[in-house]
C-alpha positions as CSV (number, residue, x, y, z in Angstrom):
1,M,7.8,59.5,3.9
2,S,9.5,59.1,7.4
3,N,11.8,56.1,7.7
4,N,10.5,55.4,11.2
5,F,6.9,55.5,10.0
6,F,7.5,53.2,7.0
7,E,9.6,50.8,9.1
8,A,6.8,50.7,11.7
9,L,4.3,50.0,9.1
10,H,6.6,47.2,7.6
11,Q,6.9,45.7,11.1
12,I,3.1,45.6,11.5
13,A,2.7,43.9,8.0
14,T,5.4,41.4,8.9
15,D,3.7,40.5,12.1
16,K,0.5,39.8,10.2
17,G,2.2,37.8,7.5
18,I,1.8,40.5,4.8
19,S,4.5,40.4,2.1
20,R,6.7,43.4,1.3
21,E,5.1,43.6,-2.3
22,E,1.6,43.6,-0.8
23,L,2.5,46.2,1.7
24,E,3.9,48.5,-1.0
25,N,0.6,48.0,-3.0
26,I,-1.3,49.1,0.2
27,V,0.9,52.1,0.7
28,E,0.6,53.0,-3.0
29,S,-3.2,52.8,-2.8
30,A,-3.3,54.9,0.3
31,M,-1.0,57.6,-1.2
32,L,-3.0,57.9,-4.4
33,S,-6.3,58.1,-2.3
34,A,-4.7,60.8,-0.2
35,F,-3.5,62.8,-3.2
36,K,-7.0,62.6,-4.8
37,K,-8.5,63.8,-1.5
38,Q,-6.1,66.8,-1.5
39,Y,-6.2,67.8,-5.1
40,G,-9.3,66.1,-6.7
41,T,-7.2,63.9,-9.1
42,A,-4.4,61.4,-9.1
43,E,-4.0,60.7,-12.7
44,N,-0.6,62.3,-13.0
45,V,0.8,60.7,-9.9
46,T,3.0,57.6,-9.3
47,V,4.4,56.3,-6.0
48,K,8.1,55.5,-5.7
49,F,9.7,53.1,-3.2
50,D,13.3,53.0,-2.1
51,R,13.8,49.7,-0.5
52,E,17.3,50.3,0.6
53,K,16.3,53.4,2.5
54,N,12.8,52.1,3.5
55,T,11.2,55.3,2.2
56,V,8.4,56.2,-0.1
57,S,7.7,59.3,-2.1
58,I,5.2,60.8,-4.6
59,V,6.2,61.6,-8.1
60,T,3.9,64.0,-10.0
61,K,4.1,65.1,-13.6
62,K,3.7,68.9,-13.7
63,M,3.7,71.6,-16.3
64,V,6.0,74.5,-15.9
65,V,4.2,77.8,-15.6
66,K,5.0,81.3,-14.3
67,T,2.3,81.3,-11.6
68,P,0.7,77.8,-10.9
69,K,-3.1,77.8,-10.3
70,N,-3.5,74.1,-10.1
71,L,-0.9,72.8,-7.6
72,A,-1.6,69.2,-8.6
73,E,-0.6,69.6,-12.2
74,E,1.4,72.9,-12.5
75,I,4.8,74.1,-11.0
76,A,6.3,77.6,-10.9
77,Y,9.3,78.2,-13.1
78,D,11.6,79.3,-10.3
79,R,11.0,76.0,-8.5
80,A,11.2,73.9,-11.7
81,V,14.5,75.3,-12.7
82,K,15.9,74.0,-9.4
83,I,14.9,70.5,-10.5
84,K,15.9,70.7,-14.1
85,K,18.2,73.6,-15.2
86,D,17.3,73.8,-18.8
87,V,13.5,73.6,-18.3
88,R,11.2,75.9,-20.3
89,F,7.7,77.3,-19.9
90,G,5.2,74.6,-21.0
91,D,7.5,71.7,-20.3
92,E,6.4,68.8,-18.2
93,I,8.7,67.5,-15.6
94,L,8.6,64.8,-12.9
95,V,8.6,66.3,-9.4
96,E,9.4,64.1,-6.3
97,E,7.6,65.2,-3.2
98,N,7.4,64.2,0.5
99,P,3.9,63.0,1.3
100,F,4.0,64.6,4.7
101,E,4.8,68.0,3.1
102,T,2.3,67.5,0.3
103,F,-0.7,66.5,2.2
104,G,-2.8,68.4,4.6
105,R,-4.4,67.0,7.8
106,I,-7.5,65.5,6.1
107,A,-5.5,63.8,3.2
108,T,-3.1,62.5,5.8
109,Q,-5.9,61.0,7.8
110,T,-7.3,59.5,4.7
111,A,-4.0,57.8,3.9
112,K,-3.8,56.4,7.4
113,Q,-7.4,55.1,7.2
114,V,-6.9,53.5,3.8
115,M,-3.7,51.8,4.9
116,L,-5.2,50.3,8.1
117,Q,-8.2,49.2,6.2
118,K,-6.2,47.5,3.5
119,I,-3.9,45.8,6.0
120,K,-6.9,44.4,7.9
121,E,-8.4,43.1,4.6
122,A,-5.0,41.6,3.6
123,E,-4.8,39.9,7.0
124,K,-8.3,38.5,6.5
125,D,-7.4,37.0,3.2
126,I,-4.1,35.6,4.5
127,V,-6.0,33.8,7.4
128,Y,-8.7,32.6,5.0
129,N,-6.1,31.2,2.5
130,E,-4.3,29.5,5.4
131,F,-7.4,27.8,6.8
132,I,-9.2,27.0,3.6
133,G,-6.4,24.6,2.8
134,K,-6.9,22.9,6.1
135,E,-10.6,21.8,5.6
136,G,-10.8,18.2,7.0
137,D,-7.7,18.5,9.1
138,L,-7.5,18.1,12.8
139,I,-6.6,21.2,14.8
140,N,-6.0,22.1,18.4
141,G,-7.2,25.1,20.2
142,Y,-8.4,26.5,23.5
143,V,-12.0,27.3,24.5
144,Q,-12.6,31.0,24.7
145,R,-16.3,31.4,25.5
146,K,-19.7,29.9,25.1
147,M,-22.5,31.7,23.4
148,R,-26.0,30.3,22.7
149,N,-24.6,26.7,23.1
150,D,-21.9,27.4,20.5
151,I,-18.3,27.1,21.6
152,F,-15.7,29.7,20.4
153,V,-12.1,28.3,20.1
154,D,-8.9,30.2,20.0
155,L,-6.9,28.8,17.0
156,G,-4.1,31.3,17.2
157,R,-4.5,33.7,14.2
158,T,-8.2,33.6,14.3
159,E,-11.0,31.9,16.2
160,G,-13.1,28.8,15.3
161,R,-16.8,28.2,16.1
162,L,-18.0,24.8,17.3
163,P,-21.8,24.8,16.7
164,A,-24.1,23.0,19.1
165,S,-24.9,20.6,16.3
166,E,-21.3,19.5,15.9
167,Q,-20.8,18.8,19.6
168,S,-21.2,15.4,21.3
169,P,-23.9,15.2,24.0
170,L,-21.3,13.5,26.2
171,E,-18.9,16.4,26.4
172,R,-18.8,19.6,28.4
173,Y,-16.4,22.6,28.0
174,K,-15.3,25.5,30.1
175,P,-13.1,28.5,29.2
176,G,-9.3,27.5,28.9
177,D,-9.9,23.8,28.1
178,R,-7.7,22.4,25.4
179,L,-9.9,21.2,22.6
180,K,-9.2,19.1,19.5
181,A,-11.6,19.2,16.5
182,V,-11.8,18.8,12.7
183,I,-12.1,21.9,10.4
184,L,-15.5,21.3,8.8
185,S,-15.6,24.4,6.6
186,V,-14.2,27.9,6.1
187,K,-16.3,30.8,4.9
188,K,-15.6,34.4,4.0
189,T,-17.6,37.0,5.9
190,N,-17.4,40.7,6.4
191,K,-15.9,40.2,9.8
192,G,-13.3,37.8,8.4
193,P,-13.0,34.1,7.8
194,E,-15.5,32.0,9.7
195,V,-13.9,28.7,10.7
196,I,-16.5,26.0,11.5
197,L,-15.3,23.1,13.7
198,S,-16.8,19.7,14.5
199,R,-16.3,17.0,17.1
200,A,-19.4,15.1,16.0
201,H,-18.6,14.6,12.3
202,P,-17.3,11.0,11.2
203,K,-14.3,12.9,9.7
204,F,-13.2,13.7,13.2
205,I,-13.0,10.0,14.0
206,E,-11.1,9.3,10.7
207,K,-8.5,11.9,11.8
208,L,-8.2,10.5,15.3
209,F,-7.6,7.2,13.8
210,E,-4.9,8.5,11.5
211,M,-3.2,10.2,14.5
212,E,-3.2,7.3,16.8
213,I,-2.8,4.4,14.4
214,P,0.5,4.4,12.4
215,E,-0.8,1.8,10.0
216,I,-3.7,4.0,8.9
217,Y,-1.4,7.1,8.7
218,D,0.9,5.0,6.5
219,G,-1.9,3.6,4.3
220,I,-1.2,0.0,5.3
221,V,-4.8,-0.1,6.8
222,K,-7.5,1.8,5.1
223,I,-10.7,3.3,6.5
224,V,-13.5,2.3,4.1
225,R,-16.4,4.0,6.0
226,V,-17.2,5.7,9.2
227,V,-20.8,6.2,10.5
228,R,-21.6,7.9,13.8
229,E,-24.4,9.0,16.0
230,A,-22.3,11.3,18.4
231,G,-22.7,10.4,21.9
232,L,-24.1,6.9,21.3
233,R,-21.9,4.8,18.9
234,T,-19.5,4.9,16.1
235,K,-18.9,2.1,13.6
236,V,-15.7,2.0,11.6
237,A,-15.1,-0.4,8.6
238,V,-11.4,-1.0,7.8
239,T,-9.4,-3.3,5.5
240,S,-6.0,-3.9,4.2
241,D,-4.4,-5.1,1.0
242,R,-1.8,-7.0,2.8
243,D,-2.7,-10.6,3.9
244,D,-0.2,-10.4,6.9
245,I,-2.0,-7.4,8.4
246,D,-4.9,-7.7,10.9
247,S,-6.6,-4.5,10.1
248,V,-9.0,-4.6,13.1
249,G,-6.2,-5.8,15.5
250,A,-4.0,-2.9,14.3
251,C,-6.6,-0.4,15.1
252,V,-7.4,-1.9,18.6
253,G,-3.7,-2.3,19.5
254,M,-2.1,-4.3,22.2
255,K,-4.5,-4.8,25.1
256,G,-6.8,-2.1,23.3
257,V,-4.3,0.7,24.1
258,R,-4.8,2.4,20.7
259,I,-8.6,2.4,20.6
260,Q,-8.9,3.3,24.3
261,S,-7.0,6.6,23.6
262,I,-9.5,7.5,21.0
263,V,-12.4,6.5,23.2
264,R,-11.1,8.8,26.0
265,E,-10.9,11.6,23.5
266,I,-14.6,11.2,22.8
267,E,-15.6,10.8,26.4
268,G,-16.3,7.0,26.4
269,E,-18.4,6.9,23.4
270,K,-18.6,3.2,22.1
271,I,-16.6,2.4,18.9
272,D,-17.1,-0.8,16.9
273,I,-14.2,-1.6,14.5
274,V,-15.2,-4.2,11.9
275,E,-13.5,-5.8,8.9
276,Y,-14.9,-4.6,5.6
277,S,-16.1,-7.2,3.1
278,D,-17.5,-7.1,-0.4
279,D,-19.7,-10.1,0.6
280,K,-23.0,-8.7,1.7
281,K,-23.7,-11.4,4.3
282,I,-20.3,-11.2,5.9
283,M,-20.4,-7.4,5.9
284,A,-23.9,-7.3,7.5
285,E,-22.8,-9.9,10.2
286,N,-19.6,-7.8,11.0
287,A,-21.5,-4.5,11.0
288,L,-23.9,-5.8,13.7
289,T,-21.1,-6.1,16.2
290,P,-21.3,-6.5,19.2
291,A,-24.4,-8.8,18.5
292,R,-23.9,-12.4,17.5
293,V,-25.7,-13.3,14.4
294,R,-27.0,-16.8,13.6
295,E,-27.9,-16.3,9.9
296,I,-28.0,-13.7,7.2
297,V,-30.6,-14.0,4.5
298,E,-30.7,-11.7,1.4
299,T,-34.1,-10.2,0.4
300,S,-35.6,-9.2,-2.8
301,G,-35.3,-5.5,-1.9
302,G,-31.5,-5.5,-1.9
303,G,-31.3,-5.7,1.9
304,V,-30.8,-8.6,4.3
305,I,-32.5,-10.2,7.2
306,A,-30.3,-11.0,10.2
307,V,-31.6,-13.8,12.3
308,V,-30.4,-13.7,16.0
309,D,-31.2,-15.5,19.2
310,N,-33.6,-13.9,21.6
311,D,-31.0,-12.8,24.0
312,Q,-29.1,-11.0,21.2
313,Y,-32.1,-9.2,19.8
314,S,-31.9,-6.1,21.9
315,L,-28.1,-5.9,21.5
316,A,-28.5,-6.1,17.6
317,V,-31.1,-3.5,17.5
318,G,-29.5,-1.3,20.0
319,K,-30.9,1.7,22.1
320,A,-33.6,3.4,20.1
321,G,-32.5,1.2,17.2
322,H,-29.1,2.9,16.9
323,N,-27.0,-0.2,16.4
324,V,-29.0,-1.7,13.4
325,R,-29.4,1.8,12.0
326,L,-25.7,2.5,12.0
327,A,-25.0,-1.0,10.7
328,S,-27.3,-0.3,7.8
329,R,-25.5,2.9,7.0
330,L,-22.2,1.2,7.3
331,C,-23.1,-1.5,4.9
332,G,-25.1,0.7,2.5
333,F,-28.3,-1.5,2.5
334,D,-31.1,-2.2,4.9
335,I,-30.8,-4.8,7.7
336,D,-33.9,-6.3,9.2
337,I,-33.4,-7.9,12.6
338,K,-35.6,-11.0,13.4
339,T,-35.4,-13.6,16.1
340,E,-35.6,-17.3,15.0
341,E,-39.2,-17.5,15.9
342,D,-40.0,-14.3,13.9
343,Y,-38.1,-15.6,10.9
344,Q,-39.9,-18.9,10.9
345,A,-43.2,-17.2,11.1
346,F,-42.1,-15.0,8.2
347,L,-41.1,-17.9,6.1
348,S,-44.4,-19.7,6.8
349,T,-46.7,-16.9,5.5
350,S,-48.1,-17.1,2.1
351,E,-46.9,-13.5,1.6
352,S,-43.2,-14.5,2.0
353,R,-43.7,-17.4,-0.4
354,A,-45.0,-14.9,-3.0
355,I,-41.8,-12.9,-2.5
356,V,-39.7,-16.0,-3.0
357,D,-41.6,-16.7,-6.3
358,Q,-40.8,-13.1,-7.4
359,L,-37.1,-13.8,-7.0
360,F,-37.4,-16.3,-9.9
361,S,-39.8,-14.3,-12.0
362,K,-38.4,-11.6,-14.3
363,E,-41.8,-10.6,-15.5
364,T,-43.4,-9.8,-12.2
365,D,-44.5,-6.2,-11.8
366,E,-44.7,-4.6,-8.4
367,T,-48.0,-3.0,-7.5
368,P,-47.6,0.6,-6.2
369,L,-49.1,1.4,-2.8
370,E,-51.3,4.0,-4.3
371,E,-53.4,1.2,-5.8
372,L,-54.6,0.1,-2.3
373,P,-58.1,1.5,-1.7
374,D,-58.6,3.6,1.3
375,L,-54.8,3.8,2.2
376,D,-54.2,7.4,3.3
377,P,-51.5,9.3,1.4
378,R,-49.9,10.1,4.7
379,I,-49.5,6.4,5.6
380,I,-48.1,5.8,2.1
381,K,-45.3,8.4,2.8
382,I,-44.5,6.8,6.1
383,L,-44.3,3.4,4.5
384,E,-42.0,4.7,1.7
385,K,-39.8,6.4,4.2
386,A,-39.4,3.0,5.9
387,G,-38.4,1.4,2.5
388,I,-41.8,-0.1,1.6
389,F,-42.8,1.0,-1.9
390,S,-45.1,-1.8,-3.2
391,V,-48.1,-3.9,-2.1
392,E,-45.9,-7.0,-2.6
393,E,-43.4,-5.6,0.0
394,L,-46.2,-4.6,2.4
395,V,-47.8,-7.9,2.6
396,T,-44.6,-9.5,3.9
397,K,-44.9,-7.2,7.0
398,S,-46.5,-8.6,10.2
399,F,-48.4,-6.5,12.7
400,D,-45.2,-6.4,14.8
401,D,-43.1,-5.3,11.8
402,L,-45.6,-2.4,11.1
403,M,-45.5,-1.4,14.8
404,K,-41.7,-0.9,14.5
405,I,-42.1,1.8,11.9
406,D,-41.8,5.4,13.1
407,G,-45.2,7.1,12.8
408,I,-47.3,3.9,12.8
409,G,-49.3,3.0,15.9
410,E,-51.5,0.1,16.8
411,K,-54.6,1.4,15.2
412,T,-52.8,2.3,11.9
413,A,-51.1,-1.0,11.7
414,Q,-54.5,-2.8,12.2
415,K,-56.1,-0.6,9.6
416,I,-53.3,-1.4,7.0
417,L,-53.8,-5.1,7.6
418,E,-57.5,-4.7,7.2
419,I,-57.0,-2.9,3.8
420,L,-54.7,-5.7,2.7
421,A,-57.2,-8.4,3.7
422,E,-59.7,-6.9,1.3
423,V,-57.4,-7.3,-1.8
424,V,-55.1,-10.2,-0.8
425,D,-56.2,-13.8,-0.1
426,F,-54.6,-14.7,3.3
427,D,-54.6,-18.1,4.9
428,D,-57.3,-17.9,7.6
429,S,-55.4,-20.1,9.8
430,E,-52.6,-17.5,10.2
431,D,-53.1,-14.5,12.3
432,D,-50.9,-11.4,11.7
433,N,-51.9,-9.9,15.1
434,P,-51.8,-12.7,17.7
435,E,-52.4,-10.0,20.4
436,K,-55.8,-9.3,19.0
437,D,-57.3,-12.5,20.7
438,D,-56.2,-11.1,24.0
439,E,-58.1,-7.9,23.8
């Protein structure tokens, strides 16, 4: 094969990161395919490489005959004797041939197509193997285009896709913008590796912290958990094994310089950094930042009640409940927010006293919601989704508590209380729905 051709092919492979050994395998596969295309078989063929001269040739095993009929497997005596002087009829000899002289136009085209296809496949594998090892890593790129709300990002050797679901609502992009994202996943497809990026995943925040805060990168301060609702708020629980290290202060930095660089990267999204604690009460209080909590009380269901002042209630709950929702996820247990008045009313009810009694009784069995007559299965599913699985838990909920549950309106809440009234003896002096008198 021509030196120039093989050198050009080698240069292409080098540019694409293909090793010399893999290139030789590609060329060998192409030569064998072309030979089979030309002669119908390639069983007697080997491909020989001369690395010093950058050449490749085809070596075939052929039988010496007077007049060859099968050019793929037979060679004329007068030609064979030039290769091996003492050759005889019926002998098999190895014949080295130039592919360009051996192949016709169609076979040559076949070799070319096979080589190009194999090089493309090898390049896809190389890119896939490169990026599969980077899952979870931070990467920089440039916005190429936007298609159906998905952003396509130039990553150098390939492009990444930032789906709409992995974007923050606060952010806007245009072609040419520099973009930082975390590699969420890498998948093999017929068109090549598909690299999925994310700027909304909690892992993105973790990697930003590692990049901006040396103590986290060095492992002195550890991130225990990150929870996030992109565009609204992020909560990060951190800790350190060293007593002389303020883990929260290390993340915030002098005059907030470290955390502000991260906040700017996510377009001003609020970030709460809290100290992690194994103590459930301390952890719940920390997680409800920025709200101030007066008291934390553990409940029988494994969660806690956070008692706050009236002026802290909205802050503790957050817009559309996002603060308490994120705090619960950060802690790993439910947090119920109550004002002092609501908590005192809760304590005064006979239902709450029954719950307290159950804390000291190991033999008490909970009554499933299905045993309540006339309670619609749809309502049961809504209650269970809200973490209420028994009649004993349900009777602790006031009218206002039921109204806070997604999917339960005023009529449904009133119906639940009426069903409970038929099977539970309530104190007539207490009213679960004080607004009813105003109707």
